[in-house]
DODREN-647397 format. One record per residue (C-alpha): residue number from 0; residue in one letter; chain; z, y, x. Coordinates in pm, 1 decimal, padded with zeros to 6 digits. Layout:
BEGIN
{rec NUM,"a","A",{Z,Y,X}};
...
END
This chain:
BEGIN
{rec 0,"m","A",{24663.9,14964.9,13778.9}};
{rec 1,"v","A",{24362.1,14782.5,13646.6}};
{rec 2,"v","A",{24383.0,14973.6,13315.7}};
{rec 3,"a","A",{24416.9,15296.6,13495.7}};
{rec 4,"a","A",{24136.2,15235.5,13737.2}};
{rec 5,"t","A",{23899.9,15132.2,13447.4}};
{rec 6,"a","A",{23980.4,15418.0,13223.0}};
{rec 7,"a","A",{23949.0,15671.2,13513.5}};
{rec 8,"l","A",{23627.4,15544.9,13632.5}};
{rec 9,"a","A",{23475.8,15543.4,13279.5}};
{rec 10,"f","A",{23611.9,15905.6,13238.0}};
{rec 11,"f","A",{23426.3,15983.8,13564.4}};
{rec 12,"a","A",{23098.9,15849.3,13447.6}};
{rec 13,"f","A",{23137.2,16044.3,13133.6}};
{rec 14,"c","A",{23185.2,16366.0,13344.6}};
{rec 15,"l","A",{22857.4,16292.0,13537.3}};
{rec 16,"l","A",{22661.5,16229.0,13213.3}};
{rec 17,"a","A",{22803.3,16543.3,13072.0}};
{rec 18,"s","A",{22674.5,16735.6,13370.4}};
{rec 19,"v","A",{23013.5,16836.7,13475.9}};
{rec 20,"p","A",{23024.3,16957.8,13849.3}};
{rec 21,"v","A",{23080.9,16652.7,14061.8}};
{rec 22,"f","A",{23390.9,16799.4,14245.0}};
{rec 23,"v","A",{23555.2,16893.0,13913.1}};
{rec 24,"g","A",{23480.7,16537.3,13789.2}};
{rec 25,"m","A",{23635.7,16386.3,14086.9}};
{rec 26,"g","A",{23947.6,16600.1,14061.4}};
{rec 27,"l","A",{24000.9,16546.1,13690.6}};
{rec 28,"t","A",{23948.4,16170.0,13734.3}};
{rec 29,"a","A",{24188.5,16142.9,14020.9}};
{rec 30,"m","A",{24461.2,16343.0,13854.0}};
{rec 31,"l","A",{24426.5,16164.1,13522.9}};
{rec 32,"g","A",{24426.8,15815.9,13686.3}};
{rec 33,"t","A",{24719.8,15887.3,13917.7}};
{rec 34,"w","A",{24920.5,16057.4,13638.1}};
{rec 35,"v","A",{24880.3,15729.4,13426.2}};
{rec 36,"a","A",{24962.3,15513.3,13729.0}};
{rec 37,"e","A",{25241.0,15703.3,13889.6}};
{rec 38,"g","A",{25345.7,16002.2,13680.2}};
{rec 39,"t","A",{25403.1,16353.1,13801.4}};
{rec 40,"l","A",{25541.2,16218.9,14133.9}};
{rec 41,"g","A",{25188.4,16099.3,14227.4}};
{rec 42,"l","A",{25036.8,16443.1,14134.4}};
{rec 43,"q","A",{25257.6,16593.2,14384.2}};
{rec 44,"d","A",{25136.0,16354.0,14661.4}};
{rec 45,"m","A",{24777.9,16424.8,14565.8}};
{rec 46,"a","A",{24822.0,16818.8,14605.9}};
{rec 47,"l","A",{24975.4,16744.9,14947.4}};
{rec 48,"g","A",{24671.1,16514.3,15022.1}};
{rec 49,"a","A",{24425.7,16783.9,14931.4}};
{rec 50,"y","A",{24590.1,17033.6,15153.2}};
{rec 51,"n","A",{24600.6,16791.2,15451.0}};
{rec 52,"a","A",{24221.8,16709.2,15389.2}};
{rec 53,"l","A",{24125.5,17082.5,15456.0}};
{rec 54,"n","A",{24399.1,17157.7,15714.7}};
{rec 55,"s","A",{24171.6,17021.1,15993.4}};
{rec 56,"f","A",{24043.1,17171.1,16315.0}};
{rec 57,"v","A",{23742.5,16945.2,16291.9}};
{rec 58,"l","A",{23639.4,17103.6,15964.8}};
{rec 59,"l","A",{23625.8,17446.0,16126.8}};
{rec 60,"a","A",{23292.2,17329.2,16256.9}};
{rec 61,"v","A",{23134.5,17309.6,15911.9}};
{rec 62,"p","A",{23112.4,17685.9,15852.0}};
{rec 63,"l","A",{23034.7,17757.8,16208.4}};
{rec 64,"y","A",{22724.0,17519.6,16216.9}};
{rec 65,"i","A",{22610.4,17637.5,15879.1}};
{rec 66,"l","A",{22636.1,18011.2,16011.1}};
{rec 67,"a","A",{22445.2,17916.1,16328.6}};
{rec 68,"g","A",{22169.0,17784.4,16101.7}};
{rec 69,"t","A",{22154.1,18100.1,15869.2}};
{rec 70,"l","A",{22172.1,18335.7,16154.7}};
{rec 71,"s","A",{21873.6,18143.4,16314.0}};
{rec 72,"e","A",{21691.3,18186.3,15997.1}};
{rec 73,"e","A",{21769.7,18548.1,15955.2}};
{rec 74,"s","A",{21670.3,18619.9,16315.8}};
{rec 75,"g","A",{21320.6,18485.2,16264.6}};
{rec 76,"l","A",{21367.4,18224.9,16532.6}};
{rec 77,"s","A",{21183.6,17966.2,16322.6}};
{rec 78,"d","A",{20855.7,18146.9,16363.9}};
{rec 79,"r","A",{20880.8,18119.3,16746.1}};
{rec 80,"l","A",{20977.1,17757.5,16711.6}};
{rec 81,"f","A",{20687.9,17655.4,16490.3}};
{rec 82,"s","A",{20443.1,17848.7,16684.2}};
{rec 83,"f","A",{20545.1,17658.0,17003.7}};
{rec 84,"a","A",{20530.8,17325.2,16823.6}};
{rec 85,"t","A",{20186.6,17396.7,16686.7}};
{rec 86,"t","A",{20051.1,17507.5,17029.1}};
{rec 87,"v","A",{20190.3,17187.6,17198.7}};
{rec 88,"t","A",{20023.4,16942.7,16931.1}};
{rec 89,"s","A",{19719.6,17150.0,16848.7}};
{rec 90,"g","A",{19479.5,16924.5,17038.5}};
{rec 91,"l","A",{19579.0,16621.0,16834.6}};
{rec 92,"r","A",{19422.0,16488.8,16504.4}};
{rec 93,"g","A",{19650.0,16605.0,16243.2}};
{rec 94,"g","A",{19849.2,16801.3,16493.4}};
{rec 95,"l","A",{19982.6,17065.3,16263.4}};
{rec 96,"g","A",{20156.0,16794.6,16059.3}};
{rec 97,"i","A",{20300.8,16663.2,16385.6}};
{rec 98,"a","A",{20406.4,17018.6,16479.0}};
{rec 99,"t","A",{20590.1,17037.8,16149.6}};
{rec 100,"i","A",{20805.1,16722.7,16212.6}};
{rec 101,"l","A",{20868.3,16854.3,16566.0}};
{rec 102,"a","A",{20977.0,17188.7,16441.7}};
{rec 103,"c","A",{21205.8,17020.6,16181.1}};
{rec 104,"a","A",{21365.1,16801.3,16455.4}};
{rec 105,"i","A",{21430.5,17107.3,16678.6}};
{rec 106,"f","A",{21564.1,17324.4,16405.9}};
{rec 107,"a","A",{21790.4,17029.0,16285.4}};
{rec 108,"a","A",{21941.5,17039.0,16619.5}};
{rec 109,"i","A",{22058.5,17387.8,16543.0}};
{rec 110,"s","A",{22151.5,17395.9,16179.2}};
{rec 111,"g","A",{22301.4,17067.3,16093.9}};
{rec 112,"s","A",{22174.4,17104.3,15728.1}};
{rec 113,"s","A",{21874.0,16925.5,15572.2}};
{rec 114,"v","A",{21816.8,17201.9,15310.1}};
{rec 115,"a","A",{21829.0,17469.1,15572.0}};
{rec 116,"t","A",{21574.1,17283.5,15783.9}};
{rec 117,"a","A",{21338.1,17232.2,15489.6}};
{rec 118,"a","A",{21352.9,17576.6,15370.4}};
{rec 119,"t","A",{21327.2,17754.5,15697.7}};
{rec 120,"i","A",{21044.5,17556.0,15834.5}};
{rec 121,"g","A",{20879.5,17530.6,15484.3}};
{rec 122,"l","A",{20835.7,17911.4,15466.9}};
{rec 123,"v","A",{20628.9,17901.4,15784.5}};
{rec 124,"a","A",{20459.1,17561.5,15768.2}};
{rec 125,"i","A",{20334.1,17530.3,15395.5}};
{rec 126,"p","A",{20066.9,17803.5,15418.3}};
{rec 127,"a","A",{19945.6,17676.4,15766.2}};
{rec 128,"l","A",{19930.7,17311.1,15638.5}};
{rec 129,"a","A",{19739.6,17412.3,15325.9}};
{rec 130,"k","A",{19478.8,17591.0,15539.3}};
{rec 131,"n","A",{19427.7,17286.5,15761.2}};
{rec 132,"g","A",{19336.2,17003.8,15533.2}};
{rec 133,"f","A",{19673.9,16916.4,15380.5}};
{rec 134,"s","A",{19712.5,16915.5,14999.2}};
{rec 135,"l","A",{20012.8,17105.4,14876.4}};
{rec 136,"p","A",{20203.1,16796.8,14747.0}};
{rec 137,"r","A",{20149.9,16610.3,15078.9}};
{rec 138,"a","A",{20248.8,16935.2,15280.8}};
{rec 139,"g","A",{20563.5,16954.2,15053.3}};
{rec 140,"a","A",{20655.3,16602.7,15107.2}};
{rec 141,"l","A",{20597.5,16622.5,15474.9}};
{rec 142,"i","A",{20845.7,16922.5,15492.9}};
{rec 143,"a","A",{21095.1,16774.3,15265.2}};
{rec 144,"g","A",{21089.1,16447.6,15454.6}};
{rec 145,"g","A",{21106.0,16624.4,15789.3}};
{rec 146,"g","A",{21392.5,16840.6,15662.3}};
{rec 147,"t","A",{21611.5,16537.5,15626.7}};
{rec 148,"l","A",{21639.4,16518.7,15994.3}};
{rec 149,"g","A",{21883.6,16809.2,15959.2}};
{rec 150,"i","A",{22172.4,16570.8,15901.0}};
{rec 151,"l","A",{22075.5,16308.5,16140.0}};
{rec 152,"i","A",{21983.8,16473.5,16470.6}};
{rec 153,"p","A",{22306.4,16643.9,16599.3}};
{rec 154,"p","A",{22478.4,16857.4,16508.3}};
{rec 155,"s","A",{22518.3,16716.7,16152.5}};
{rec 156,"i","A",{22729.6,16820.4,15865.5}};
{rec 157,"g","A",{22705.8,16470.6,15719.8}};
{rec 158,"l","A",{22818.1,16291.8,16036.7}};
{rec 159,"l","A",{23098.9,16551.0,16073.1}};
{rec 160,"l","A",{23237.3,16475.0,15722.0}};
{rec 161,"y","A",{23184.1,16105.0,15772.9}};
{rec 162,"g","A",{23396.9,16132.0,16095.1}};
{rec 163,"v","A",{23673.9,16326.9,15916.1}};
{rec 164,"l","A",{23669.5,16067.8,15625.5}};
{rec 165,"t","A",{23680.9,15753.7,15859.1}};
{rec 166,"d","A",{23873.6,15899.9,16147.9}};
{rec 167,"q","A",{23595.4,15842.8,16399.9}};
{rec 168,"s","A",{23495.4,16059.5,16712.6}};
{rec 169,"i","A",{23280.6,16347.7,16594.4}};
{rec 170,"g","A",{23132.6,16372.8,16942.9}};
{rec 171,"k","A",{23021.2,16006.3,16957.9}};
{rec 172,"l","A",{22880.9,16026.5,16604.5}};
{rec 173,"f","A",{22663.8,16329.1,16686.6}};
{rec 174,"i","A",{22525.5,16149.2,17011.3}};
{rec 175,"a","A",{22476.2,15830.0,16793.9}};
{rec 176,"g","A",{22237.0,16033.5,16576.6}};
{rec 177,"l","A",{22007.6,16122.7,16854.2}};
{rec 178,"m","A",{21826.7,15787.7,16928.3}};
{rec 179,"p","A",{21772.9,15706.5,16557.2}};
{rec 180,"g","A",{21657.8,16066.4,16495.3}};
{rec 181,"l","A",{21418.3,16047.2,16761.1}};
{rec 182,"v","A",{21279.4,15723.6,16636.5}};
{rec 183,"l","A",{21240.5,15872.1,16304.7}};
{rec 184,"v","A",{21053.9,16170.2,16440.5}};
{rec 185,"i","A",{20811.8,15936.5,16615.4}};
{rec 186,"i","A",{20753.2,15707.9,16300.8}};
{rec 187,"m","A",{20701.5,16015.6,16077.5}};
{rec 188,"a","A",{20446.7,16155.1,16335.7}};
{rec 189,"l","A",{20260.1,15837.6,16336.6}};
{rec 190,"f","A",{20248.5,15825.1,15967.6}};
{rec 191,"v","A",{20098.7,16171.6,15957.9}};
{rec 192,"v","A",{19834.7,16073.6,16213.1}};
{rec 193,"l","A",{19744.0,15763.6,16032.6}};
{rec 194,"t","A",{19721.2,15936.5,15686.3}};
{rec 195,"q","A",{19556.0,16258.3,15776.8}};
{rec 196,"r","A",{19257.0,16134.3,15979.6}};
{rec 197,"n","A",{19041.2,16387.8,15832.2}};
{rec 198,"a","A",{19261.4,16670.3,15925.0}};
{rec 199,"p","A",{19084.0,16900.4,16183.2}};
{rec 200,"a","A",{19198.0,16899.3,16541.2}};
{rec 201,"a","A",{19189.6,17229.0,16722.0}};
{rec 202,"k","A",{19098.3,17280.3,17084.7}};
{rec 203,"a","A",{19366.8,17174.2,17314.4}};
{rec 204,"p","A",{19567.5,17477.5,17454.1}};
{rec 205,"d","A",{19508.9,17599.3,17799.6}};
{rec 206,"l","A",{19799.1,17604.0,18045.5}};
{rec 207,"r","A",{19849.6,17981.2,18023.1}};
{rec 208,"t","A",{19883.3,17976.1,17645.8}};
{rec 209,"l","A",{20114.2,17687.2,17652.8}};
{rec 210,"m","A",{20343.9,17848.1,17906.9}};
{rec 211,"r","A",{20338.5,18182.5,17711.9}};
{rec 212,"e","A",{20453.9,18000.7,17384.2}};
{rec 213,"f","A",{20722.7,17810.5,17581.8}};
{rec 214,"v","A",{20860.9,18120.9,17735.6}};
{rec 215,"l","A",{20879.2,18283.7,17386.3}};
{rec 216,"a","A",{21051.6,17975.3,17241.0}};
{rec 217,"l","A",{21270.1,17900.5,17524.9}};
{rec 218,"p","A",{21586.9,18088.4,17410.1}};
{rec 219,"i","A",{21595.4,17892.4,17075.2}};
{rec 220,"l","A",{21484.8,17557.7,17260.1}};
{rec 221,"g","A",{21791.5,17606.5,17489.0}};
{rec 222,"l","A",{22045.6,17592.6,17207.7}};
{rec 223,"p","A",{22001.3,17224.2,17104.6}};
{rec 224,"a","A",{22007.0,17119.0,17479.6}};
{rec 225,"l","A",{22326.9,17328.7,17524.1}};
{rec 226,"i","A",{22483.5,17157.3,17218.3}};
{rec 227,"l","A",{22399.3,16801.7,17335.2}};
{rec 228,"v","A",{22511.1,16843.2,17696.9}};
{rec 229,"m","A",{22834.0,17011.0,17617.3}};
{rec 230,"i","A",{22934.7,16741.0,17361.4}};
{rec 231,"y","A",{22798.2,16442.0,17561.8}};
{rec 232,"t","A",{22979.7,16558.2,17883.8}};
{rec 233,"g","A",{23300.6,16639.0,17702.5}};
{rec 234,"i","A",{23305.7,16992.0,17814.1}};
{rec 235,"a","A",{23368.2,17124.5,17462.3}};
{rec 236,"t","A",{23452.4,16952.4,17127.0}};
{rec 237,"a","A",{23214.3,16955.5,16840.7}};
{rec 238,"t","A",{23408.8,17253.8,16684.3}};
{rec 239,"e","A",{23416.1,17458.4,16999.8}};
{rec 240,"v","A",{23052.0,17406.2,17064.4}};
{rec 241,"a","A",{22991.3,17528.7,16692.9}};
{rec 242,"a","A",{23163.2,17850.9,16774.6}};
{rec 243,"l","A",{22960.1,17887.4,17091.6}};
{rec 244,"a","A",{22635.3,17824.5,16890.1}};
{rec 245,"v","A",{22722.5,18106.0,16653.7}};
{rec 246,"v","A",{22787.2,18343.8,16939.4}};
{rec 247,"y","A",{22465.3,18239.8,17121.0}};
{rec 248,"v","A",{22248.0,18282.4,16810.8}};
{rec 249,"t","A",{22412.0,18632.1,16730.8}};
{rec 250,"v","A",{22351.2,18764.2,17091.5}};
{rec 251,"l","A",{21998.6,18616.9,17085.4}};
{rec 252,"g","A",{21912.5,18764.4,16751.7}};
{rec 253,"y","A",{22030.4,19106.8,16860.0}};
{rec 254,"g","A",{21873.1,19087.1,17189.4}};
{rec 255,"l","A",{21545.5,19017.0,17039.6}};
{rec 256,"g","A",{21581.7,19299.1,16786.2}};
{rec 257,"n","A",{21549.5,19074.0,16483.3}};
{rec 258,"l","A",{21910.8,19076.8,16367.2}};
{rec 259,"s","A",{22045.9,19379.0,16183.9}};
{rec 260,"l","A",{22386.9,19435.0,16013.3}};
{rec 261,"k","A",{22229.6,19372.3,15677.3}};
{rec 262,"r","A",{22079.9,19035.0,15791.2}};
{rec 263,"l","A",{22408.1,18942.6,15962.6}};
{rec 264,"y","A",{22583.2,19003.7,15630.0}};
{rec 265,"r","A",{22323.7,18795.9,15436.8}};
{rec 266,"a","A",{22365.1,18511.8,15679.1}};
{rec 267,"g","A",{22738.1,18518.8,15658.4}};
{rec 268,"l","A",{22745.0,18530.7,15274.7}};
{rec 269,"h","A",{22489.9,18243.7,15251.6}};
{rec 270,"a","A",{22710.3,18046.4,15494.2}};
{rec 271,"a","A",{23032.0,18124.7,15297.4}};
{rec 272,"q","A",{22880.4,18003.6,14978.2}};
{rec 273,"t","A",{22761.8,17681.7,15118.0}};
{rec 274,"t","A",{23089.6,17627.8,15299.1}};
{rec 275,"v","A",{23303.5,17678.3,14988.1}};
{rec 276,"m","A",{23079.4,17418.0,14808.9}};
{rec 277,"i","A",{23131.9,17154.4,15079.5}};
{rec 278,"l","A",{23506.4,17211.1,15119.5}};
{rec 279,"m","A",{23555.1,17196.4,14741.6}};
{rec 280,"l","A",{23388.4,16858.6,14768.6}};
{rec 281,"v","A",{23620.4,16751.3,15056.1}};
{rec 282,"a","A",{23941.9,16859.2,14891.0}};
{rec 283,"f","A",{23870.2,16673.8,14556.3}};
{rec 284,"g","A",{23713.2,16389.2,14736.3}};
{rec 285,"a","A",{24056.2,16335.1,14908.4}};
{rec 286,"l","A",{24201.4,16324.7,14560.2}};
{rec 287,"m","A",{23957.6,16063.9,14462.2}};
{rec 288,"t","A",{24019.3,15854.6,14775.9}};
{rec 289,"h","A",{24407.5,15874.3,14710.7}};
{rec 290,"f","A",{24349.7,15730.9,14353.8}};
{rec 291,"m","A",{24114.7,15455.2,14493.5}};
{rec 292,"t","A",{24368.5,15359.3,14749.1}};
{rec 293,"l","A",{24651.2,15360.1,14482.5}};
{rec 294,"t","A",{24449.1,15128.8,14261.1}};
{rec 295,"r","A",{24311.6,14901.4,14547.7}};
{rec 296,"i","A",{23950.6,14954.2,14428.7}};
{rec 297,"p","A",{23801.2,14936.3,14782.2}};
{rec 298,"q","A",{24018.5,14623.2,14856.8}};
{rec 299,"g","A",{23895.5,14451.5,14535.5}};
{rec 300,"i","A",{23525.6,14533.6,14593.7}};
{rec 301,"t","A",{23550.6,14399.9,14956.2}};
{rec 302,"e","A",{23708.6,14074.2,14844.6}};
{rec 303,"m","A",{23454.1,14029.6,14564.9}};
{rec 304,"i","A",{23152.5,14088.6,14803.9}};
{rec 305,"a","A",{23319.3,13844.0,15053.8}};
{rec 306,"d","A",{23355.7,13577.0,14802.5}};
{rec 307,"s","A",{23001.3,13625.9,14655.6}};
{rec 308,"g","A",{22822.4,13446.4,14946.8}};
{rec 309,"l","A",{22554.1,13711.8,14961.1}};
{rec 310,"g","A",{22565.5,13710.3,15341.6}};
{rec 311,"f","A",{22474.8,13997.1,15573.1}};
{rec 312,"f","A",{22127.2,14066.2,15439.7}};
{rec 313,"g","A",{22231.5,14053.4,15082.2}};
{rec 314,"t","A",{22523.4,14278.7,15123.8}};
{rec 315,"i","A",{22315.8,14532.1,15319.0}};
{rec 316,"t","A",{22056.6,14528.1,15045.4}};
{rec 317,"l","A",{22318.4,14587.3,14781.6}};
{rec 318,"m","A",{22435.7,14879.7,14972.0}};
{rec 319,"v","A",{22080.1,15017.7,15005.2}};
{rec 320,"l","A",{22027.1,14976.5,14627.8}};
{rec 321,"a","A",{22360.4,15146.7,14542.1}};
{rec 322,"f","A",{22283.0,15444.8,14755.1}};
{rec 323,"l","A",{21934.0,15455.5,14618.6}};
{rec 324,"v","A",{22060.2,15460.2,14255.9}};
{rec 325,"l","A",{22349.6,15692.3,14323.5}};
{rec 326,"g","A",{22110.0,15923.5,14517.4}};
{rec 327,"m","A",{21895.6,15961.0,14206.9}};
{rec 328,"f","A",{22172.5,16126.8,14024.7}};
{rec 329,"l","A",{22430.8,16264.8,14263.8}};
{rec 330,"e","A",{22416.5,16541.3,14533.9}};
{rec 331,"a","A",{22406.9,16388.4,14875.3}};
{rec 332,"l","A",{22762.3,16495.5,15011.9}};
{rec 333,"s","A",{22921.0,16412.4,14669.7}};
{rec 334,"m","A",{22774.4,16059.4,14690.7}};
{rec 335,"m","A",{22910.3,16013.1,15043.2}};
{rec 336,"l","A",{23259.7,16113.2,14939.3}};
{rec 337,"i","A",{23253.5,15875.1,14650.1}};
{rec 338,"t","A",{23109.8,15571.8,14821.4}};
{rec 339,"i","A",{23267.4,15577.9,15176.8}};
{rec 340,"p","A",{23620.8,15477.1,15064.3}};
{rec 341,"i","A",{23468.0,15184.8,14892.5}};
{rec 342,"l","A",{23192.0,15074.2,15121.8}};
{rec 343,"f","A",{23360.2,15148.1,15467.1}};
{rec 344,"p","A",{23592.1,14842.5,15440.0}};
{rec 345,"v","A",{23296.5,14631.7,15326.8}};
{rec 346,"a","A",{23100.0,14730.3,15633.2}};
{rec 347,"m","A",{23389.7,14663.6,15861.8}};
{rec 348,"s","A",{23425.8,14318.6,15705.1}};
{rec 349,"l","A",{23060.5,14253.3,15790.8}};
{rec 350,"g","A",{23129.3,14342.8,16157.1}};
{rec 351,"i","A",{22921.0,14667.6,16156.6}};
{rec 352,"d","A",{23032.1,14914.9,16411.0}};
{rec 353,"p","A",{23198.4,15220.2,16239.3}};
{rec 354,"i","A",{22971.5,15450.0,16446.1}};
{rec 355,"a","A",{22647.6,15251.9,16332.6}};
{rec 356,"f","A",{22769.5,15257.4,15977.5}};
{rec 357,"g","A",{22793.0,15635.5,16004.3}};
{rec 358,"i","A",{22429.3,15659.7,16085.3}};
{rec 359,"f","A",{22356.7,15410.8,15802.9}};
{rec 360,"v","A",{22527.9,15629.1,15559.4}};
{rec 361,"v","A",{22360.9,15942.6,15682.8}};
{rec 362,"l","A",{22023.9,15769.2,15648.5}};
{rec 363,"a","A",{22118.9,15690.4,15285.8}};
{rec 364,"i","A",{22204.8,16048.8,15229.1}};
{rec 365,"e","A",{21860.8,16144.7,15365.6}};
{rec 366,"v","A",{21705.9,15922.8,15111.9}};
{rec 367,"a","A",{21910.2,16074.1,14840.3}};
{rec 368,"q","A",{21806.0,16426.1,14937.0}};
{rec 369,"i","A",{21425.3,16341.9,14878.7}};
{rec 370,"t","A",{21471.9,16099.8,14577.7}};
{rec 371,"p","A",{21386.2,16235.2,14230.5}};
{rec 372,"p","A",{21531.4,16358.1,14005.4}};
{rec 373,"v","A",{21808.5,16527.8,14201.9}};
{rec 374,"g","A",{21645.3,16543.9,14538.4}};
{rec 375,"i","A",{21757.9,16883.2,14675.1}};
{rec 376,"n","A",{21491.5,16894.1,14941.9}};
{rec 377,"l","A",{21227.1,16829.8,14695.0}};
{rec 378,"f","A",{21352.2,17105.8,14464.7}};
{rec 379,"t","A",{21375.7,17351.4,14766.4}};
{rec 380,"v","A",{21031.9,17303.2,14899.2}};
{rec 381,"a","A",{20872.8,17298.2,14554.4}};
{rec 382,"k","A",{21031.2,17643.2,14497.4}};
{rec 383,"i","A",{20937.1,17811.0,14817.3}};
{rec 384,"g","A",{20586.9,17652.2,14832.6}};
{rec 385,"g","A",{20491.0,17683.3,14453.4}};
{rec 386,"i","A",{20427.2,17324.7,14435.3}};
{rec 387,"r","A",{20458.2,17102.9,14124.2}};
{rec 388,"f","A",{20773.6,16880.7,14148.7}};
{rec 389,"e","A",{20595.5,16598.9,13987.2}};
{rec 390,"q","A",{20321.1,16579.3,14233.0}};
{rec 391,"m","A",{20542.7,16595.7,14534.5}};
{rec 392,"a","A",{20769.7,16335.0,14399.2}};
{rec 393,"k","A",{20470.9,16093.7,14437.1}};
{rec 394,"s","A",{20388.6,16193.5,14794.8}};
{rec 395,"i","A",{20747.3,16148.8,14904.9}};
{rec 396,"v","A",{20746.9,15779.8,14841.3}};
{rec 397,"p","A",{20635.0,15685.2,15188.2}};
{rec 398,"y","A",{20914.0,15887.9,15367.1}};
{rec 399,"v","A",{21170.6,15714.4,15142.9}};
{rec 400,"l","A",{21037.9,15382.3,15241.9}};
{rec 401,"l","A",{21037.9,15490.4,15607.8}};
{rec 402,"m","A",{21405.4,15583.5,15587.1}};
{rec 403,"i","A",{21516.2,15278.1,15396.7}};
{rec 404,"l","A",{21344.0,15059.6,15687.7}};
{rec 405,"m","A",{21548.3,15281.7,15933.8}};
{rec 406,"m","A",{21862.8,15179.0,15736.3}};
{rec 407,"y","A",{21792.8,14806.8,15798.0}};
{rec 408,"a","A",{21697.8,14866.7,16163.6}};
{rec 409,"v","A",{22038.3,15041.6,16225.9}};
{rec 410,"a","A",{22228.6,14762.9,16049.2}};
{rec 411,"y","A",{22055.2,14485.6,16231.7}};
{rec 412,"f","A",{22015.1,14663.1,16579.3}};
{rec 413,"q","A",{22333.2,14861.5,16589.1}};
{rec 414,"g","A",{22279.1,14925.8,16961.4}};
{rec 415,"l","A",{22025.0,15177.1,16847.8}};
{rec 416,"a","A",{22311.4,15402.4,16734.9}};
{rec 417,"t","A",{22598.5,15287.4,16954.9}};
{rec 418,"w","A",{22432.9,15249.3,17298.5}};
{rec 419,"l","A",{22426.2,15624.9,17393.4}};
{rec 420,"p","A",{22769.4,15704.8,17260.4}};
{rec 421,"n","A",{22913.5,15396.6,17458.0}};
{rec 422,"t","A",{22799.7,15570.1,17784.4}};
{rec 423,"m","A",{23021.2,15872.0,17708.4}};
{rec 424,"e","A",{23331.7,15902.6,17919.3}};
END
């Protein structure tokens, strides 16, 4: 088993260095290692495991939440959202930056995707930020950092997959992301205020203007509230709410006259492409998990850390560093599928609540999405904003540090993540 594990992991490292797609590398590694350890009988078990990993009612929520996000983007609802956020914060110093963070948070509560949040809000916000005292690199970093809220504020594709992998309540995980998400929004907004002191502040809006913008944005503002209330009260499961969100956005888009058959097709195609990528990772990640369980890699690492005498702080720091390094080279969801089978038992041995650890992991994924050289949010914003990647990479550092601090906060003050879910019936 030791020989099989060592050889397989070395082969997986070679696949990554050779730029082989991560899901292919995971699948080949798992099949090679299992064949060496168990022969053809083990391969049959792996095939059944991959099928069972995808044969899940909960996973139906993945394409549905992604579709809700793409439909919102195609319907032009982000324009109304950003206009409302800008009006609310226009009287504050650096108000446009705060509006961008607020718009990212609200759209995050619809799409469940960081990349979709950064891309959708970025198209509207980058030109406005550039005209109001923000340099392009800082504007890009702000949107890339704010976009990461897409997988923390519910609904979240990252939390959904974590729940599937660790057999935790999706509803509780979604509600658990709310408090840390709001804290992160406030911290980011304060950072913008402190660092953009020279940004102009517009005149505070009058009540009539504010009410007009609120009425225009009300239909899209109602969707996040609907999702949270239905999940919190248990009226509907996360999957059922995802289906309702798709219907809601579709009816709203057609009702406003912004959604045509062509746009509907484009939204569906984009959602399908993203879904296939995620589900391929889930299927081949299941093969990797089977192999790791077979070779007792997670148990061995847990015992090694327990015997190392690092303590709580040392072990948490080791996890943070591991996620930080892996995030520089692996796509975020791939990193989660690789690390959770190993680190989940370690977290449980430290006494970390599994719900709180889910938030910890998603925060780590957020860091990965804005960490060069593979930060997908950075690439997305750089492309749509015409910003040099190297310049934006420097401006993103404060947001990386803020999220790492939040990881420690969730680890040490687990009630930040667990208090609200514990009030659910």
